[in-house]
N, C-alpha and C positions, 0 to 999 in steps of 0.2 A: 242918760248913759249911752255910750257908744262902744261898739266893738271895732277896734282898729286892727286890720289885717294887712301885713306888708309881706311882699315877696321880694327877697333881696339876694344878692350874691353871698355865698357862704362865708367868704373871708371878711365880710363886713359885719358879721353878727356881733362880735365883741364890741366894736365901736358903737353900734346901735344900742346894745344892752347898756353900755355905760352912759350914753346920752339919756336914755329913758330913766335910768336909775337916778341921775342927777335931777330929774324932774319930779322924783318921788313915786314913779310908777313901780308898784310892788310885785305885781304878778304878770308873768309873761309865759306863754306857751310857745315852744319852738318845735317845728316839724321839718325833717329833711324831705324835700319834694323834688320832682323833676318836671320840667315844662319848657315851653318856648313861647316867644312873642314874635316881634318883628325880626329878630335875629335868625329864627328858623333853623337852629342847630348848625352843625358844621360837619366836615368830613375829616376822618383820621386815617392814617396809614398804619396797618398792623400786619406784620409778616408779609409784606408785599401786596396785600389786598387793601383796597380802599373801602372804608365803612362810613355810612352816614349816621351821625349821632343826632337823632331827631329831638331828644329831650335832654336839656341841660340841667345839671344839679343846681338847685336853689334852696333857700331856707324860707319857710313860712313862719312868720312871727305873729302872734295874736295877743292882744291885751284889751281888757275892758277898762274904760276910763270914764270919769265924770265929764259932763258936757263942758264945764269951765276950763278944762285942760286939754281938750281934744286938739285945738289948733297948735298948741305948743308941742304936743306929742307928734303931730304930723310934721311940723317943722324940724324937730329933732331927728326924726327918721330920715327925712329928705336930706338934711345936711350930712348926717353921719353915714348914710348908705351910698351917697353919690360918688361915682368915679368919673362921670362925664362921658362914659362910653356906652354903647348900646348894650342892653341887658341889665341895666341898673335895677330894674324892677318896677313894682307898682304898689300903691297904697289904696286900700279899700276901707271905707268907713260905713258902718251900718248901725241903725238904731238897736238898742237893747231894751226889750220890754221889761225884763225882770232878771235879777241876779239873786241867787240864794246860796249862802254859805252852808254847806251840808252839816258841818260839825256843830254849829251853834243855832242854825235856823235864821240867822240875820238875813235881811233882804235889802234890796236897793243899794244905794251908795255905801251903806254900812258894811255890805258884804264884799265890797271891792277890796 
């Protein structure tokens, strides 16, 4: 099992959710986050004063998937989140040792 974490642009969330749903991914956790990578923020003008916006709004999406679908999940996120411009985001994949469904006590792949 793998934990796939993606940091994407907020306006791409619905496209990514739909792409993952088509693959049969059932559980997704979404968190609004702020951060920066190579784009390093930007400056904005407000009431005549210039402000540096260091952290840009992003969405962090997490889903636990079986090993046999992880490559398709990565591909779906890449294709649906890509704009071709800087700041499209990143995908991280980590091993999951154990998953437990609290309600039933199911473990492993059955708990996904």
